[in-house]
N, C-alpha and C positions, 0 to 999 in steps of 0.2 A: 199100229204095226207091232207085231210081236208073235209070241207062240200061239198055238191053236187055242189054248185056254184063255189067254189074254184077249185075243180077238173075239172069241165067241162071247165073252162077257159083255163086250160092247155091242155086238150084233144083236144080242137079246134086248138091248135098249134101243135098237133101231139105228145104230151107227154102222156105216160101212167099214169093213176092216180088211187088212191084208195080212195073211199069215206069212211068217218068215222062218227060215230054218237057220239063219245066222245073222250076225250084225252086218256083214257085208251085203246080204240080201236087203236088209232094212235101208242101208245107205243108198244102194242102187235104186230102190223103189222111191225113196225120198227125192232123189235126183230126177227120176222120171216124172213124178207128179207135182213137183214144186213149181213148175211153170204153168200148171193148170189154173185157169181163172176161177174155177168153182171150188177150190180147196183153200181154206183159210186156216185150218188147224190140223196138225198131224200129231197124234198121240203115239208115243213109242214106249214100249216096256223098258224099264230101267236095266233089266238084265242084258239087253242088247245095247241100250243107250250108253251104258258105262264103257262099253268096248269101243264105241265110236264117238266118244264125247268131244274129242278135239275136232273132228270133222264136223260135228253138229254145231259146235261153237263158231267155226269158220263160216258155215252156211248161214247161221243166224246173223252174223255180222254183215254179211253181204246182201242178204235178202230177208227182211223182217217178216214178210208174209209169204208163205204160210208160217204161222207160229209152230215151232216144233217143241213139244212139251213131253217130258218124261214122267211116267207114272210107275209106281211100284207094280211089279209083276206078281201074279198069284204065287204064293209060297215064299214071297220075299221076306227077309228078316225084319222088315219094317212092319209097323202095326197093320192090322187088317184094314182093307180099303173097301168102301162102298162105292164101286165104280159109277153106279147110276147117279148118286148124290154128287160125286166129284165132277162128273160130266155136266150136270146141271149147273154147278157152281162155275165151272170154266166158261160155259156158254151163256151164263147170266140168265138162265131160265128159272 
């Protein structure tokens, strides 16, 4: 979940994504899909994640699955990220 660019990066790798316009949208969407049996991992861009970090920590403490994991968003000040390689590493592929 994240911006159009963030989500499109994962869609190109075959991963379903949800575009969000705000951190509140991300939080609402996580709440909506976290009860789904077929979702085990939710990737959130850090630009939205840092705005809702407290709520994400609360969610993680109450419900360990799905795992909610923050990744650097495109244009982040962190080093460049190969999303495909990172996704493979997270999924153990």
